[in-house]
N, C-alpha and C positions, 0 to 999 in steps of 0.2 A: 146232092146238096151243092148249092152255088157258092162261089167265093164271096158272096155278099155276107156270109156268116162271119168273115174275118173282122170287119169293122164293128159288128154287133158285139162280139165278145170283148172287144177293146173299149168301145165307147159306152156300153151299157153301165158298167160299174162307175165309170167316170162321171157320167151325167147323173146317175142315181145318187152317187156320193155327194155331188155338189148341191143336190136338192135337199139333203138331210137338214141343214140349218133352217130352211125356210118352210118345210112342210109342217102343218099343224097336227102333230101326232096325238096330242091330248094326254098321253101318259107314256111312261118308259116302255111298257110292254108292247105297245103298238109300234114304237120305234124299233125295238128288237125284232119284231116280226117282219117289218119292212126291210131292215138291213139283211137279216138272214135269208129272207125270200129273194132279194136281189142277188145275193152272193150265190145261193143255191141255183137259181135260174141260170145265172151266167156259167156256173160250173157245169150244169147239165148241157147247156148249149155247146160249151167247149168240148166236153166228152163226146157229144154227138159229132162235132167237127172232127175230132181225132179218129173216130170210128169210120166216118164216111170219107175222110181224106179228100176234100174238094180240090179240084185242079185249078190252075190259073192263079192270077193275082188280083188284088183290088187296090187301085190307086187312090190314096187319101188326098194327096195334094201333088201338083206338078210344078216344080220350080222352073225347069227347062224341059226341052224335049227328052233329054237323057237323064235328068236328075229329078227323082220323085220321092215321095213318101209312100211306100207300097207295102202291102201285107201279102204274105204267102206262107203256106205250110209245107215244110219238108221234114225229112227224118229227124234231123237235129232239133227242129222246132217242136216236134211232137213230144220229145222227152221233157223239155222245160215246161211246155204248156200242160202236160199231164201232171207234173209235180205241183204246179200252181193250182190247177183245177181241183185236185184231190185235197190238198192241205188247207186251202183258204176257207172253205165252209166250216171245217172243224176248228180252225183257229178263231174264226169269228164267233162261233158258239162258245168257245172257251172264254173269249174276251168279255162276254156279257156279265158273268159273275165277277170276273176280276175287276171290271170297271165300275162296279156298283158303288164303291166308296170314293171314286175319283171325280174330280171336277172336269167341267168342259167336255162332257161326253159327246155332245153333237159334233164339236170340232174334231175330237179324236176319231170318231167313226166316219166323218167326212173324208179325212185324209187316208184312213185305213181302207176304206172302200175304193177310193180313187186309185190307190196304189195297186190294187188288184188289176185294174184295167191297164195301167202303165206297164206293169210287169208282163202282161199278156202281149202288149205291143212289142216288147223286146223279143219275146219268144216267136212272134209271127213276122218279124221284120224280114223283108225280102232282100234288102241290100244294106250295105254298111252305113249309109247315110241315115236311113230310117232307124236302124238299131242305135246309132249314136244319139239321135234326137230323143228317143224314148229313154235311153240310158241317162241322159242329162235331166230329163223330166223326173226320173226316179229319184235323183238327188233332191230335187226341189220339193217333192211331195212327201218324202220321208223325213226331211229336216224338221218340220213341225211336230212329227210324232216323237222324235228324240227329245225335243225341248218341251214336251207336253206339260210336264209338272211345273215348269217355269222356275225351278230352283236355280240357285247359282251354279250348282254342279251340272244340271241339265243344260243350262245355257252354254257353259264352257264346253261340254261334250258335243253339243250341236255345232259350236263354232269350229272345234277340231275336225268334226266330220265334214263340214263344209269346205274348210281349207284343203283337207286331203283330197276330197272328191273333185274340187275344181282344179287342183294341181294335176291329178291323174287324168282328168278329162282333157286338159291342155295337151298332154303328151299323147293321149289317144287320138286327139284331133289331127295331130301331125301325121299319124299313120293313116287316118281316113283320107287326108289330102293326097298323100303319095299313092294310095291305092287308086284313087280317082285319076291321077295323072298317068301312072304306069300300068294300070290294069286295063283289060279289054272291056270290062263292064264293072259297074258298082254292085251288081247282084252277087249273092253268094253262090258259088259254083264249087261242087266237090272237086278237090284237087288244087284250087286256087285260080286266080284270074290274072296274074302278072304276065305282061307281054315281054318276053326276054329280048325281043328285037328293040323295044324302047329302052330297056335297061342298059344294054350295051356293056360298057365298062364301069357302070355304077353299081355293081353287085354289092360291094361293101357298104355303100351308102344305104341301099335298100335293107340290108341286114341290120344296120344301125337303127333305121326307122322302125323295123319290126321290134327290136329290143325296147325302144322307147314306147312303142304302142303297147307291147306286152306289159311293161311296168305300169303304164297309164291305166289300162283296164284292170290290172291286178290290184290296184289300190282298194277297190271294193271287196277283194278277197282277203284284205288285210295281210298280204304277204309282207315279210320283212323287206325293207325297213319301214313299211307303212302300216304297222300293226297297231299302233297306239289308239287309233280312233275306235276300234271295235270294243275292247273292254270298257272304255269310257262310255260308250253308247248304252251300256247296261243300266244306266240310270233311268232309261225310258221304261214305261210300263211293260211287263213281261210279254203281253201279246205282241208288242212291237219288237222287243229284242228277239223273240222266237222267230218272227218273220225276217228280221235282219240277219240272223245267224243261220236260218234253215232254208229260207225260201227266196225272198225278194232280192235283197241287196247283194249278199255274198254270192249267191248262186248266179245272179245276173253278171257279176264280175267274172266268174268261172266260165259261164256260157259265152260271153263276148270274147274271152281269150281263145276258146276253142273255135269260135267262128272265124276270127281273123287268122288263126294258125292254119286251119284245115280248109277254109273256104275262100280266103282272100289271098294271103301270101302263098300258101300251099306248102306241104311238107317236102315235096321234091326240091323246092328252092331252098328250104331251111335246114333240112336234116343233114347232119354231119358237118355243119359249119360252126364257126366260132359263136354265132348268134345262139345256136342251140345250147352250147355250153354256158353262155352268159346268162341265160334265163334258168337253166337247170340248177346251177349252183345255189342261188338264193332260194329256190323252191325247196331243195333238199335241206338247206339250213333251217328254213322256217318250220319244217316238219318236226325237228327236234327242239327248236327254240320255243315254239308254241307250247309243247308238252312240258318243257322245263319251267316255263312261266306258270302254267296251270298247277304244277306240283307245289309251287311256292305260295300260290294265292290262297287266302283264307276266306275270301268273300265268295259265296256260292255262285252267284251269277257271273262274276268276273272269272272264276275258275272255269266255268263252262265256256266263257267267251274265249279264253286262251286255248281251250280245247278246240274250238272252232277254227282259230288261226292255224293250228296244226293240221286239222282235217281238210281244210280248204286247199292246203298245199298238196295233200294226197291227190286231189283232183287235178291240180296243175301239173303234178309230177306225171300222171298218166298222159296229160295233154302234150307235154314237152318231150315225151318219148317219141312222138311223131310217127306212130305206127298204128295200124288198125286195132291191134290188141290193146295198145296203150289207150286208144280212144274208148274202147269198150270198158276198160278199167276205170277211166275218168268218169264216163257217163254213169256206170253202175254205182260208183261211190257218190256221185252227185245225187242219185235217187235215194240210195240207202242212207246216206248221211242226213239228208233232209228229214227222213223219218226218225232216225235215232236222235238227232239234236233237237228237233222240235218237241219230242217227247220229254227229253231231259230238262229243257227250259220250262216247259209247262209244269213239270213236277216242281221245279224250283219256284215258279210263280205261285203255285198252289200253297206251298209252304209259307211264302212271304205274305200272301194276301190273307191267309187264315191265322197266322201266328205273329207276323211282324218280325220273325227271326230271319236274318240275312247271312249270318256267318256260320261256317261249318262247325265250329266248336259249340254252337248253340243247338245242334241237331241231335244231341244224345237222347236216345230213347224214342225218337219220333217214329221209328218204324213200327212200334207197337200201337201208337196212337193214330198214325196215318198209314195203315198197312197197304191200302190200294195204291196210294201215291208212291210209296217207296218200293212197292213191288214193280211198278212200271219203271221207276228210276233204275232199279237194279237190272232189269232187262235191257234198258238202253245203255247202261254202263258196260254190261257184258258184251253187247253188240259192238260198242265203240272199241272195246279191247280186241275184238276179232275172234271171239269164242266160236268154234264150229257149231253149226246148227242155227246161227243167227246171221242176219244179213251182212253185218260188218265183215265177217270172215270171207264172204263171197267176193266183195269188191276188193279187199286187200289181197286176196289170192290172185285175182285178175291182174292187179298192179304188179305184184312180185313176178308173176309169170311173164308179163309184158316186158318188165325190166331185164329179166334174164335172157329172154329171146331177142332183145334189141341188139345185143352185142356191144353196146356202148359201155366202156369201162366206168364212166361216171354213174351210169345207172345202177351199178353194183353198190355204190355208196348210198344210192337212194334206197336200195333194199335194206342195207344196214340201218338207215334212218327209220324205215318203217318198223323194223324189229325193236329198235330202241323206243320208238314211240309207243308200240304196243305194251311194252313193259311199264313205261311211265304212265300210260293211260290206266293200266290196271291199278297202279298205286293211287293215283289221284281220284279215281272213281270209286274204287272199293273202300277206301278209307271213309268215304261218306256213308256208304251202305252199312259198313261194320259199326260205325258210331250210332247209326240210327236203330239198328236191330239189336246190337250187343253193347249197351252203354257201360257195362261192367257191374261187378257185384256191389250190392248195396245202393244202386241208383234209386233215387227217390222220385217215383213217377208222379207224385203229387205236385211236383214243381212244374209239370207240363200237363196239368189236368184240363187246361183249356184247349189243348191240341186235338184236332179231329180232321177226318177226311172232308173235302169240299163236297158240293152238291154234284148231281149228275151232269150238269153243264160242263164242269171241269173234268169229271172222271171219264165221261164217254170218249172224248178225244184220246185220253191216255190209254184206255182199253184198246181202241182201234189201232193206235200206233204200236202198242206192245204186241198185239196179235200180228200186225203187219211185219214186224221185225222177225218173228218166228216163221211166218209163211214165206217171206222172201228168202230166209236162210235155208229152209228145207226144200223149197220149190222155186229156184231162181231161173229155171230154164226158159219160161215164156219171155221174161224180161231180157235175159242175156241173148236169146236168139234174135229178138228185135234189135237190140243194140249191135249185134253182129252184122245184121243187114245194113244198118246205117254206116258202120265202119267199112263194110265191103264196097259200098258205093263210092268210096274215096280212092279206090285203087286205080 
């Protein structure tokens, strides 16, 4: 397979998405077939690309002789591209029923489909400039999705998202500039690209730039103190919040952090320095902070949003350990959290779209009326807690093992944070399940007689995700062995 496949999987959903408002579909069913067909085709092409692993690069645009927009597939890129390719078709299928009663469907699906291509661009970026350009485009195409309902709350949430994202991008851009100046190349190279001869006595300056760059890209992961935008973005339709929290935006933030840490600045330059400590402290704090806020939250989607804040810092914690095993833990949680969190958000969306209930105290008895939805929600909750036999346990075990083996005293505080987080997660997830299945003696089920499971378009993705959490938990070896090879290439 030729490297010409790279621009196809990036540009196909972008072009097809832009055409949605102008194509004469005739009826909604034809539009749904077109959108799902495009997404499925692109996913199949992407999977074929991942299997065949084309060599070389594809230059989209050349600014100068050395500065280009180029696409390339390496080990790290395969992980993010695989997450996108598998989850997007299922998310699109789910969105068809959810959006039935929403307005401006064509506008929604335009940006929803375009985002697929932009996110693939981040996964396939060959160099830091290309990644940054697609990273900025991701902000622009997801902004209309957050403000889709055009309510005052949605507009304020989108404004917060824009302010945070632009501020983070400014700090990230500083890092990009310094990588271009002090690096041997703008391309991603395992181990980093910094030229120590150029750096000379400016080591502390470069460490400061890394910290700024880390915080800049971490805005999209909602790391403290930049966490506020993510729960507010929950006003968007659930298919959007699920992708924001599980696939596109937050995972793009984590992915870019790992890229600049392991492939641009390099762990040999960073590990053991004050810069590592400076980024590890807020990461560890966010793990507990996010869970604590989730425990207090009574709104269903916002509780899951604060859970995402915590879990994204799990990934960052593995990344800032700056070891091969830490990277395996980060990447495994990146994969498994995407599955767990998109399932839980889709369950929440099913409840909201079928019943209109949004608060946890309104869910009493729903487990008997929506057994399929709440069975999937329970599986995702147990997986997020880290129950053995489910995928969440595997990634958390990898993170704890990496922290212990790192020898970094601060990493032990990270282990404590993971344990506290597991306890708090059990409380804020299981309270929902218990209320749903065991509302208490004398509960009057006639008060929720209108509650029922959604159609197969919503249930099929939930079933797939629930099964995946079990399969990944019982047979993680294929994934972990592949991640081990990626981490080993950094030595």
